[in-house]
C-alpha positions in Angstrom: -21.6 -1.9 -12.0 -19.1 -3.2 -9.4 -20.7 -4.4 -6.2 -19.3 -5.6 -2.9 -21.4 -6.8 0.0 -19.9 -6.4 3.5 -21.4 -9.0 5.9 -21.5 -8.2 9.6 -21.5 -10.5 12.6 -24.6 -12.3 13.7 -25.6 -9.8 16.4 -25.8 -7.0 13.8 -28.5 -6.7 11.2 -27.0 -4.0 9.0 -25.4 -4.8 5.7 -23.3 -2.5 3.6 -23.4 -2.4 -0.2 -20.6 -0.5 -1.9 -21.0 0.4 -5.6 -18.1 1.9 -7.7 -19.4 5.0 -9.4 -18.1 6.1 -12.9 -15.1 8.3 -13.0 -14.5 11.5 -15.0 -11.6 10.5 -17.4 -10.8 9.7 -21.0 -8.2 7.6 -22.7 -5.2 9.4 -24.2 -2.6 7.1 -25.6 -1.4 4.7 -22.9 -2.9 6.6 -19.9 -6.1 8.0 -18.5 -6.5 11.8 -18.2 -9.1 13.9 -16.5 -10.3 15.1 -13.1 -10.5 11.6 -11.6 -6.9 10.6 -12.2 -3.5 12.0 -11.1 -0.7 11.6 -13.7 2.4 13.4 -14.7 4.0 13.5 -18.1 7.5 13.6 -16.5 7.1 10.9 -13.9 5.5 7.6 -13.1 2.7 8.1 -10.6 1.8 5.2 -8.3 0.0 4.5 -4.9 -1.6 7.5 -3.1 -3.1 7.8 0.4 -5.5 10.6 1.3 -6.9 12.2 4.5 -9.3 15.1 5.0 -7.5 17.9 6.8 -8.6 20.3 9.5 -8.9 22.8 6.7 -11.6 20.8 4.9 -9.3 20.0 2.0 -8.2 16.5 0.9 -4.5 15.9 1.1 -2.7 13.1 -0.9 0.7 11.7 -0.5 1.8 9.5 -3.4 4.7 7.6 -4.9 6.3 9.1 -7.9 9.6 9.1 -9.8 11.2 10.4 -13.0 10.8 8.6 -16.3 12.6 8.8 -19.6 14.8 7.0 -22.0 17.9 7.6 -19.9 16.3 6.0 -16.8 15.5 2.4 -16.0 12.2 0.9 -16.9 9.3 0.8 -14.3 10.2 -2.5 -12.7 13.7 -1.2 -11.8 13.1 2.5 -11.5 10.5 2.3 -8.6 13.1 0.5 -6.5 16.0 2.8 -7.4 14.3 6.2 -7.6 10.9 6.4 -6.0 10.0 9.6 -4.0 6.9 10.8 -2.2 4.9 13.8 -3.5 2.1 15.9 -2.1 -1.1 16.9 -3.9 -4.2 18.6 -2.6 -7.8 19.1 -3.7 -11.1 20.6 -2.5 -12.8 17.3 -3.4 -12.1 13.7 -2.3 -12.4 12.1 -5.7 -11.1 14.6 -8.3 -8.9 17.6 -9.1 -5.8 16.7 -7.1 -3.0 19.1 -7.9 0.7 18.3 -7.4 2.4 20.7 -5.0 5.9 19.4 -4.2 8.1 16.4 -3.7 8.2 16.2 0.1 10.3 13.1 0.8 13.1 11.4 -1.2 16.1 9.2 -0.6 18.5 10.9 1.7 21.4 10.2 -0.6 20.0 13.0 -2.8 20.6 15.2 0.2 24.1 14.0 0.8 23.5 11.2 3.3 24.3 7.9 1.5 24.5 5.9 4.8 20.9 6.5 6.0 18.6 3.5 6.1 16.3 5.2 3.5 19.1 6.7 1.4 18.2 5.2 -2.0 14.4 5.5 -2.2 11.1 6.1 -0.4 7.8 4.5 -1.5 4.3 3.4 -0.8 3.0 6.2 1.6 0.3 5.4 4.0 -1.1 8.6 5.6 -3.1 8.6 8.8 -4.5 11.1 11.3 -4.5 10.3 15.0 -5.4 12.7 17.7 -4.9 15.8 15.6 -1.5 14.9 14.2 -0.6 13.4 10.8 1.5 10.3 10.4 3.2 9.3 7.2 4.2 5.6 7.2 6.4 4.7 4.3 9.0 2.2 3.1 12.6 3.1 2.4 15.8 1.4 1.5 19.5 1.9 0.7 22.1 -0.1 -1.3 24.2 -2.1 1.1 26.8 -2.3 -1.7 28.4 -5.0 -3.7 28.7 -8.1 -1.6 32.0 -10.0 -1.1 32.8 -12.5 -3.8 31.5 -16.0 -2.9 29.0 -14.7 -0.4 25.2 -15.6 -0.8 24.5 -12.1 -2.1 27.4 -11.6 -4.4 25.4 -12.1 -7.6 22.7 -9.7 -6.8 22.2 -6.5 -8.9 21.9 -3.1 -7.3 18.2 -3.2 -7.9 17.8 -6.5 -6.0 20.2 -5.4 -3.2 18.0 -2.3 -2.6 14.8 -4.4 -2.8 16.1 -6.9 -0.2 16.8 -4.0 2.2 13.4 -2.4 2.5 12.1 -1.3 5.9 9.2 0.8 7.2 9.7 4.4 8.4 7.6 7.2 9.9 7.5 11.0 9.9 5.0 13.0 12.0 3.8 16.6 11.4 1.1 18.9 12.8 -0.1 20.3 9.4 0.7 20.3 5.8 2.4 23.7 5.9 5.0 22.0 8.1 5.3 19.1 5.7 5.8 21.4 2.7 8.4 23.4 4.6 10.3 20.2 5.6 9.6 21.0 9.3 9.6 17.5 10.6 12.1 15.1 12.2 13.3 12.1 10.1 14.4 9.2 12.2 17.9 7.7 11.7 16.4 4.3 12.3 13.4 2.6 10.7 10.2 2.1 12.6 10.1 -1.6 11.8 12.8 -3.9 10.4 12.9 -7.7 9.6 13.8 -10.2 12.3 14.7 -13.0 9.9 16.5 -13.3 6.6 15.8 -16.8 5.4 16.2 -17.7 1.7 17.9 -20.6 -0.1 20.2 -18.5 -2.2 20.9 -15.0 -3.5 20.4 -13.3 -0.1 22.3 -10.6 1.7 23.2 -11.2 5.3 21.2 -14.5 5.7 20.0 -15.7 9.0 21.9 -18.7 10.5 20.9 -22.1 9.1 17.8 -23.5 10.9 16.3 -20.1 11.7 12.5 -20.3 11.8 11.0 -17.8 9.3 9.0 -14.9 10.8 6.3 -13.0 8.8 8.8 -10.1 8.7 11.3 -12.1 6.6 13.9 -10.3 4.5 11.7 -7.1 4.1 8.9 -5.2 5.8 6.9 -3.2 3.3 3.4 -1.8 2.5 2.4 -0.5 5.9 -1.3 -0.1 7.0 -2.0 1.2 10.5 -5.3 1.2 12.4 -6.2 1.7 16.1 -8.1 -1.1 17.8 -11.0 0.3 19.8 -11.1 -2.6 22.3 -7.8 -1.8 23.9 -6.5 1.3 22.1 -3.5 -0.5 20.6 -2.2 0.5 17.2 -1.9 -2.4 14.7 0.7 -2.1 11.9 0.2 -4.6 9.1 3.1 -5.3 6.8 4.3 -7.6 4.0 7.3 -9.9 4.1 8.7 -12.5 1.7 9.2 -16.2 2.1 10.6 -18.9 -0.2 9.2 -22.4 0.1 10.7 -23.1 -2.3 9.5 -20.3 -4.6 8.6 -16.7 -3.7 5.4 -15.8 -1.9 4.4 -12.6 -0.2 3.1 -13.1 3.4 1.7 -10.6 5.9 2.1 -10.0 9.6 1.1 -7.5 12.2 3.0 -5.5 14.9 1.4 -3.9 17.9 2.1 -0.7 19.9 0.6 1.5 22.5 1.5 4.6 20.3 1.2 5.4 16.6 5.0 6.2 16.8 5.9 2.8 18.2 7.8 0.9 19.3 5.9 -1.8 17.4 6.3 -5.4 18.4 5.6 -7.9 15.6 3.7 -11.1 16.3 5.0 -14.4 15.1 1.7 -15.4 13.5 0.7 -14.7 9.9 -2.4 -12.7 8.9 -4.5 -12.7 5.7 -3.4 -16.3 4.9 -6.3 -17.9 3.0 -5.7 -21.6 2.4 -6.9 -23.2 -0.9 -8.4 -26.7 -1.3 -5.0 -28.0 -2.2 -3.5 -26.7 1.0 -1.6 -23.9 -0.6 -1.8 -20.2 0.4 -3.1 -17.7 -2.1 -0.7 -14.8 -2.9 -1.8 -11.3 -2.0 -0.3 -7.9 -1.2 -1.0 -4.2 -0.6 -3.4 -4.5 2.4 -5.5 -1.5 3.5 -7.1 -2.2 6.9 -9.8 -0.1 8.7 -12.2 -0.5 11.5 -15.9 -0.1 10.8 -17.5 1.6 13.8 -21.1 0.6 12.9 -20.3 -3.1 12.2 -17.8 -3.2 15.1 -15.2 -5.2 13.0 -12.1 -4.8 10.9 -12.0 -5.1 7.1 -9.0 -5.4 4.8 -8.9 -4.8 1.1 -5.9 -6.1 -0.9 -4.6 -7.2 -4.2 -5.6 -10.8 -5.1 -2.8 -11.8 -7.6 -4.5 -14.9 -9.1 -8.2 -14.6 -8.1 -7.9 -17.7 -5.9 -9.0 -15.9 -2.8 -12.3 -14.9 -4.3 -12.7 -17.9 -6.7 -12.9 -15.3 -9.4 -10.6 -13.3 -11.7 -7.6 -11.3 -10.3 -8.6 -8.1 -8.7 -9.2 -6.7 -5.2 -10.4 -9.0 -2.4 -11.8 -8.3 1.1 -11.6 -10.1 4.4 -13.0 -9.4 7.8 -11.9 -9.8 11.5 -13.3 -9.2 15.0 -9.9 -8.5 16.6 -7.6 -7.5 13.8 -5.6 -10.7 14.2 -7.8 -13.6 12.9 -9.2 -13.0 9.5 -11.9 -14.8 7.6 -13.6 -14.6 4.2 -17.1 -13.0 4.1 -19.8 -14.6 1.9 -18.7 -12.3 -0.9 -14.9 -11.8 -0.8 -14.7 -10.2 -4.2 -14.2 -6.4 -3.7 -13.6 -5.1 -7.3 -12.6 -6.2 -10.8 -9.6 -4.8 -12.6 -11.8 -2.4 -14.5 -13.0 1.2 -14.4 -16.3 2.6 -15.4 -16.1 5.9 -17.3 -18.8 8.6 -17.3 -19.5 8.0 -21.0 -20.8 4.5 -20.0 -17.7 2.5 -21.1 -16.2 -0.1 -18.9 -12.4 -0.1 -19.2 -10.3 -3.2 -18.3 -6.9 -2.2 -16.9 -3.7 -4.1 -16.5 -3.0 -2.8 -13.0 -5.4 -1.8 -10.2 -3.5 -2.1 -6.9 -2.2 -0.3 -3.8 -5.8 0.3 -2.7 -6.2 3.0 -0.2 -9.6 4.2 1.1 -11.1 7.4 2.5 -13.2 6.2 5.4 -16.1 8.2 6.9 -16.6 8.6 10.6 -19.0 5.6 10.8 -16.4 3.3 9.1 -18.0 3.3 5.6 -15.6 3.8 2.7 -16.4 6.7 0.4 -13.5 6.9 -2.1 -11.0 4.3 -3.4 -7.6 5.3 -4.6 -5.6 2.9 -6.7 -2.4 2.8 -8.6 -3.3 1.8 -12.2 -2.1 1.4 -15.7 -3.8 0.5 -18.9 -0.9 -1.7 -20.1 1.9 -3.7 -18.5 4.2 -1.0 -17.3 7.1 -3.2 -16.2 9.2 -2.5 -19.2 8.0 1.0 -20.0 9.9 4.2 -19.5 7.2 6.7 -20.5 5.5 7.4 -17.2 2.3 5.6 -18.3 0.9 4.9 -14.8 -1.5 7.0 -12.8 -3.5 7.1 -9.6 -7.3 6.7 -10.1 -9.8 8.0 -7.6 -13.1 6.0 -7.6 -16.1 7.4 -5.7 -18.1 4.8 -3.9 -21.8 4.7 -3.3 -22.8 3.2 0.0 -26.3 1.8 0.6 -27.2 0.8 4.2 -30.0 -1.8 4.4 -31.4 -4.4 6.8 -30.5 -8.1 6.1 
């Protein structure tokens, strides 16, 4: 079984052991089907975020977009066509049923000038003070760039990808969401401050600009409230090139979950290797553990260099949400799934981790975007969201 140990600070004696339970699913062709997965024969299904509502049901918002021979393959189609759908279940770890596409690029509604006209993606659903907050990323195509400009050779896909920002909608209940009864801002919640790249870049910053963590893009939001001062921390990913690509992470602070958010200049989640390089990671999910009185983040470890293991999900911890360190065991989960029949299934993708957190700060269910094979060139919708129940054992160290 998959085991992760969470180590607390020296003044605490509790330790937390999290074990991934088997899921109820079977293999059918290139996908998993069954109560513990959400898939759609007509669409790709990707990252999903879940909260427990006031009605006792479990509400999921997830990325999805149409598939088929006439549409681009996965690696292009998510950038060009992603939408956000809503599913609901009576259970946290199974039987989520699609209800409706609730958010899509505004060009499909006649507004091609909106900042999120082309696509919406990577939902992060939170509940603060009785209201629901959907943080998401969106983008539009700035259009073919002038001949001879630094971005003139970019494809539409890459122009859209380079223009991604973070947005927010707020609603009181899911009936409002389904009815479209919410305000959609004409400006993003957070946008990049710098655009530094050696070449193939739209609207580059002036030469000599010092790169900020929010460079070129801000994506993959994760929001948490810090108990010590009540501030809201919004974590995000940016891109830097030194000289090759690497994803980096930053954090922005606000007194309100609706912003305005002010990004710090410092990087977060940067784990240096013995050779001085920084390990590449993405898709952070951050939460505060009430019992341990510290923050944790789970994210995708591209190479396994963070955990000195194989690629998978890694975990870091922090006392203030700004300075992060590796615990004694920083390996959160392998890229594999345990089925109820006892089989262990290795998967090609296990990313976009989102957790359902109990009131004491302990995680109870892990939701991940997954695929059995490399989906980058596929057009058949062979991706899914897997819901992994977690067993939590409290013990004394």
